[in-house]
matplotlib code that plots the C-alpha trace (Angstrom):
import matplotlib.pyplot as plt

x = [122.0, 125.7, 125.7, 124.6, 127.4, 130.0, 128.7, 130.9, 134.1, 132.8, 132.2, 135.9, 136.4, 133.7, 134.9, 136.5, 133.3, 132.0, 133.3, 132.8, 132.5, 129.5, 126.8, 126.0, 127.1, 125.7, 122.5, 121.2, 118.8, 119.3, 124.0, 128.9, 126.4, 123.1, 120.6, 118.2, 114.6, 112.9, 109.1, 107.5, 106.5, 109.6, 108.0, 105.5, 106.3, 106.6, 104.0, 104.6, 103.3, 100.7, 101.8, 101.5, 104.5, 108.1, 110.1, 107.1, 107.2, 111.0, 111.5, 108.6, 108.5, 111.0, 109.9, 111.5, 109.5, 106.4, 106.7, 107.3, 104.4, 102.1, 103.1, 102.8, 99.2, 98.5, 99.9, 103.3, 106.4, 109.3, 113.0, 115.3, 117.8, 121.2, 124.7, 126.4, 129.4, 130.2, 129.8, 132.1, 134.7, 134.5, 135.6, 134.2, 132.5, 130.5, 129.7, 128.6, 126.5, 124.6, 124.2, 122.7, 120.2, 119.2, 118.7, 116.2, 114.4, 114.1, 111.4, 109.2, 106.2, 106.3, 110.1, 111.5, 115.1, 117.8, 119.2, 122.8, 124.6, 124.0, 125.7, 128.2, 131.8, 130.7, 132.4, 131.4, 134.9, 135.0, 137.8, 138.3, 136.1, 138.0, 137.2, 133.6, 133.4, 134.9, 132.3, 129.4, 130.5, 130.9, 127.6, 125.8, 127.3, 126.6, 123.1, 122.2, 123.1, 120.8, 118.1, 117.9, 115.7, 115.8, 117.1, 120.0, 119.5, 122.3, 121.8, 124.3, 125.1, 127.2, 128.5, 130.0, 126.6, 125.7, 128.7, 127.3, 130.8, 129.5, 129.3, 133.1, 135.1, 134.4, 131.9, 134.5, 136.9, 134.2, 133.7, 137.4, 137.7, 134.9, 136.0, 139.4, 137.8, 135.3, 136.6, 134.3, 131.2, 132.2, 129.9, 132.3, 132.6, 128.8, 128.4, 131.0, 129.0, 125.9, 127.6, 129.0, 125.4, 126.1, 123.1, 119.5, 118.2, 120.0, 118.6, 120.3, 120.9, 122.3, 124.4, 122.7, 124.6, 123.0, 120.6, 123.3, 125.9, 123.6, 122.5, 126.2, 126.2, 123.1, 120.4, 118.1, 118.4, 115.3, 116.7, 120.0, 118.1, 116.2, 119.4, 121.2, 118.4, 118.3, 122.0, 121.6, 118.9, 121.2, 123.9, 121.5, 121.6, 117.9, 118.8, 121.3, 119.3, 115.9, 116.7, 115.1, 115.6, 116.2, 115.9, 115.8, 112.7, 112.1, 112.9, 113.0, 109.4, 108.2, 108.4, 108.5, 108.0, 105.1, 102.7, 104.9, 108.1, 106.3, 105.3, 108.9, 110.2, 107.7, 108.6, 112.4, 112.7, 109.8, 108.4, 111.8, 113.3, 110.1, 109.9, 113.4, 112.7, 113.0, 110.7, 110.3, 111.3, 112.8, 111.7, 113.8, 112.3, 109.2, 111.0, 114.6, 116.9, 119.4, 122.0, 120.3, 116.8, 113.9, 113.5, 110.2, 107.9, 104.9, 104.8, 104.6, 100.8, 100.8, 98.9, 99.1, 101.4, 101.8, 104.4, 102.3, 99.3, 101.5, 102.9, 99.3, 98.5, 101.5, 100.6, 97.1, 98.6, 100.5, 104.0, 105.8, 107.1, 109.3, 110.3, 112.3, 110.9, 112.4, 110.6, 112.7, 110.9, 107.4, 104.9, 104.5, 100.8, 99.1, 96.5, 99.0, 101.3, 98.5, 97.5, 101.0, 101.2, 97.9, 99.2, 102.4, 100.5, 98.4, 101.5, 104.1, 104.1, 107.3, 109.3, 112.9, 112.5, 115.6, 117.0, 118.2, 121.8, 123.2]
y = [67.6, 68.0, 71.6, 70.8, 68.3, 70.8, 73.8, 73.2, 73.4, 76.3, 78.2, 78.4, 80.2, 82.7, 83.9, 86.9, 87.9, 90.3, 92.6, 89.8, 86.0, 85.0, 83.3, 80.9, 79.5, 79.3, 77.3, 75.7, 72.9, 70.3, 69.2, 71.4, 72.5, 74.4, 73.9, 71.0, 71.9, 73.8, 73.8, 77.1, 75.7, 74.6, 71.7, 70.3, 67.1, 67.0, 65.0, 61.4, 58.0, 56.2, 54.8, 51.2, 51.7, 52.9, 51.9, 50.6, 47.7, 47.5, 47.6, 45.6, 45.5, 48.4, 50.3, 53.6, 53.4, 52.5, 55.6, 57.9, 56.3, 56.9, 60.5, 61.0, 59.7, 62.5, 65.2, 65.5, 66.0, 63.6, 64.4, 61.5, 62.3, 60.7, 61.6, 61.3, 63.2, 60.3, 57.8, 59.9, 60.1, 56.3, 55.7, 55.0, 51.7, 53.3, 56.3, 54.4, 52.1, 55.1, 56.7, 53.5, 53.3, 56.9, 56.1, 53.4, 55.7, 58.4, 56.3, 56.6, 58.8, 62.3, 62.4, 65.9, 65.2, 64.4, 66.0, 64.9, 66.8, 67.7, 71.0, 71.0, 71.8, 72.1, 69.1, 66.7, 65.8, 68.4, 70.6, 73.0, 74.8, 72.9, 69.5, 70.4, 71.7, 68.4, 66.4, 68.5, 68.2, 64.4, 64.0, 66.2, 64.4, 60.9, 61.6, 63.2, 59.9, 57.8, 60.3, 62.9, 65.9, 65.4, 68.2, 68.4, 70.0, 70.8, 72.1, 74.5, 76.3, 79.4, 80.3, 83.6, 85.0, 84.8, 87.0, 89.9, 90.6, 93.6, 95.5, 95.3, 95.3, 92.3, 90.9, 90.7, 89.0, 86.4, 85.7, 85.4, 82.7, 80.5, 81.0, 79.6, 76.7, 75.8, 77.2, 75.0, 76.5, 80.1, 82.5, 82.9, 79.1, 78.6, 81.4, 79.8, 76.5, 78.5, 80.4, 77.1, 75.9, 73.0, 73.3, 73.5, 74.3, 75.5, 74.9, 77.7, 78.0, 81.4, 80.2, 82.5, 83.2, 83.4, 86.2, 87.3, 87.7, 89.9, 91.9, 92.8, 94.1, 96.1, 94.1, 91.2, 87.7, 88.3, 91.6, 89.7, 87.1, 89.7, 91.5, 88.4, 87.4, 90.9, 90.6, 87.2, 88.7, 91.6, 89.1, 87.8, 84.2, 83.7, 84.5, 81.7, 78.8, 78.1, 79.4, 77.7, 78.1, 75.4, 75.1, 72.3, 72.8, 69.2, 68.3, 65.2, 64.0, 66.8, 70.6, 71.9, 75.7, 77.8, 79.6, 82.7, 80.8, 79.2, 82.6, 83.8, 80.7, 81.1, 84.8, 84.2, 80.9, 81.0, 84.5, 86.3, 84.0, 83.9, 87.7, 87.8, 85.4, 81.9, 79.7, 77.0, 76.3, 73.0, 72.1, 69.3, 66.7, 64.5, 62.0, 60.9, 59.2, 61.8, 61.8, 58.9, 60.4, 60.6, 64.1, 65.0, 67.8, 66.2, 64.4, 60.5, 60.7, 63.0, 65.7, 69.2, 71.8, 75.6, 75.1, 72.5, 74.9, 77.6, 75.3, 74.4, 78.1, 78.9, 76.1, 77.5, 80.9, 79.3, 78.8, 75.8, 73.6, 70.6, 68.0, 64.8, 61.2, 57.8, 54.4, 53.2, 55.6, 55.1, 52.8, 49.4, 49.2, 50.1, 52.3, 54.2, 54.6, 56.0, 58.4, 59.8, 60.3, 62.1, 64.4, 65.1, 66.0, 68.6, 70.7, 69.8, 70.2, 68.1, 65.6, 64.5, 60.7, 58.7, 56.9, 53.8, 54.2, 53.3]
z = [-143.0, -143.3, -142.4, -138.8, -138.3, -139.7, -137.7, -134.6, -136.7, -138.6, -135.4, -134.8, -138.1, -137.4, -133.9, -135.5, -137.3, -134.7, -132.0, -129.5, -129.8, -131.9, -129.9, -132.7, -136.0, -139.5, -139.5, -142.7, -143.7, -144.5, -156.4, -170.3, -172.5, -172.4, -169.5, -169.9, -170.7, -167.9, -167.5, -166.5, -163.2, -161.3, -159.4, -161.9, -163.7, -167.5, -169.5, -168.8, -169.8, -167.8, -164.4, -165.8, -168.0, -167.6, -164.6, -162.8, -165.1, -165.4, -161.6, -160.2, -156.4, -156.1, -152.9, -154.1, -157.3, -155.3, -153.1, -156.2, -158.0, -155.0, -154.8, -158.6, -158.5, -156.0, -158.3, -156.8, -159.0, -158.4, -158.0, -157.3, -154.6, -154.5, -153.2, -156.6, -155.3, -153.0, -155.8, -158.0, -155.3, -154.8, -158.4, -161.8, -160.9, -158.1, -160.2, -163.3, -161.1, -159.6, -163.0, -164.4, -161.5, -162.1, -165.8, -164.8, -162.4, -165.1, -166.6, -163.5, -164.4, -162.9, -162.8, -163.3, -162.6, -160.1, -157.0, -157.2, -154.5, -150.8, -150.0, -152.8, -151.7, -148.1, -146.4, -149.1, -150.3, -153.1, -152.0, -154.9, -157.5, -160.3, -158.7, -158.2, -161.8, -163.0, -161.1, -162.4, -166.0, -165.7, -163.9, -166.5, -169.4, -168.0, -167.0, -170.3, -171.9, -169.7, -168.9, -171.7, -170.9, -167.1, -165.0, -162.5, -159.2, -156.7, -153.2, -151.7, -148.5, -149.3, -145.8, -146.8, -147.6, -143.9, -143.1, -145.1, -146.6, -148.7, -145.5, -145.1, -141.8, -139.5, -142.0, -144.8, -142.4, -141.5, -145.2, -145.9, -143.3, -144.6, -148.2, -147.2, -145.4, -148.2, -151.5, -153.6, -151.7, -152.1, -153.9, -156.7, -157.1, -157.1, -159.7, -161.9, -161.9, -162.9, -165.6, -166.9, -167.4, -165.1, -162.8, -163.9, -160.4, -157.3, -153.8, -151.9, -148.1, -147.1, -144.1, -141.6, -138.4, -134.9, -133.9, -131.4, -134.1, -136.1, -133.1, -132.6, -136.1, -135.6, -137.3, -136.8, -138.3, -140.4, -141.7, -142.6, -144.5, -146.5, -147.2, -148.3, -150.7, -152.1, -152.7, -154.4, -156.7, -157.5, -158.5, -161.2, -160.1, -160.9, -164.6, -164.6, -163.1, -161.5, -158.0, -155.0, -151.2, -148.6, -144.8, -142.3, -140.1, -139.0, -135.4, -133.2, -132.9, -135.1, -135.3, -131.7, -132.3, -131.1, -133.4, -133.1, -134.0, -136.9, -138.2, -137.9, -139.7, -142.4, -143.0, -142.8, -144.7, -147.1, -147.7, -147.9, -150.5, -152.6, -152.5, -153.9, -156.7, -155.3, -157.3, -154.6, -151.1, -150.0, -146.4, -144.8, -144.0, -144.0, -141.7, -141.4, -138.9, -137.9, -135.0, -133.3, -133.4, -135.8, -137.3, -138.9, -139.7, -138.0, -134.6, -134.6, -134.4, -137.5, -135.6, -137.2, -135.6, -136.2, -138.9, -140.7, -140.7, -142.1, -144.8, -145.9, -146.1, -148.1, -150.5, -150.9, -151.7, -154.6, -153.0, -154.4, -151.5, -151.6, -149.0, -148.7, -148.3, -148.2, -148.1, -145.2, -142.9, -144.3, -142.6, -144.1, -143.5, -146.8, -145.2, -143.1, -146.1, -148.2, -145.4, -145.2, -149.0, -148.8, -146.1, -148.0, -151.1, -149.2, -148.5, -151.1, -154.8, -155.3, -153.3, -153.3, -153.2, -152.1, -155.2, -153.4, -154.7, -151.3]

ax = plt.figure().add_subplot(projection="3d")
ax.plot(x, y, z, "-o")
ax.set_aspect("equal")
plt.show()
């Protein structure tokens, strides 16, 4: 995710956030009018036509549709994932082309809506709240024309939250630095998008700093996460959108943590947000090429690991979990393809499927 690539530059901004040099940087996961219709369950698909109709007939042989259809048949809700910000910045032709593609995909059975932005305002080319607002308004208006009733989801990392600015002192100085660096990703900016009814669902990453930084401030990383989510709840964001959490837990050749680490990750990145009102948790990623390696939740042989076991347990307890999948990293053998879809459906109630917009 973009947050990892930006982290080195952001570290320079955060050096003044503690009495000494922080030993780490924010770590995150991995987008007017009234909100579009929102089902009571944030990850379940709306009623749809049989799989033999819609885009399956309009787009025969489309591998993105094939993946979404396979997941839908297993009871998984579908969100189409695209970097619509980039298309918008590329100009009207690129933007209109992407919107047209999403309009076609809206007919795929099980489609809830579109994830249109990856970490809005955080190194994505949107450099001011006004520019981000303009993008969101145009995206919402355009998608409403081609896909009425479908929802818009934006994911965001809000780096100032990780600074705990409400504590004052060094923490406020830390927040001021990242607000200046990423004004379109500030808490005030994100709240303005929500109050403008521009985002139906917000996937939120809290921009946690390193354990060492928090130790210097007299608390643990887990305590910081709980405090941040309590603060978000106090801000009333859950009344302005369907609020979800997000975290990148995939690693090269699968999750590498021990059972103890998996328990910690589950508590910090799933239990804490859900306890504070998050309706679902986005776990990046099923499998993706990233920085020259293949990152995934499971090992290449698909053997279970401590995190996977925990995800299955959370699902059984009713927690709504989401992941990301793209046909380019799925097996081409039909039996293997079906097996992976079966596995994904065991843990995840919804999937962000790549939209194929380039």
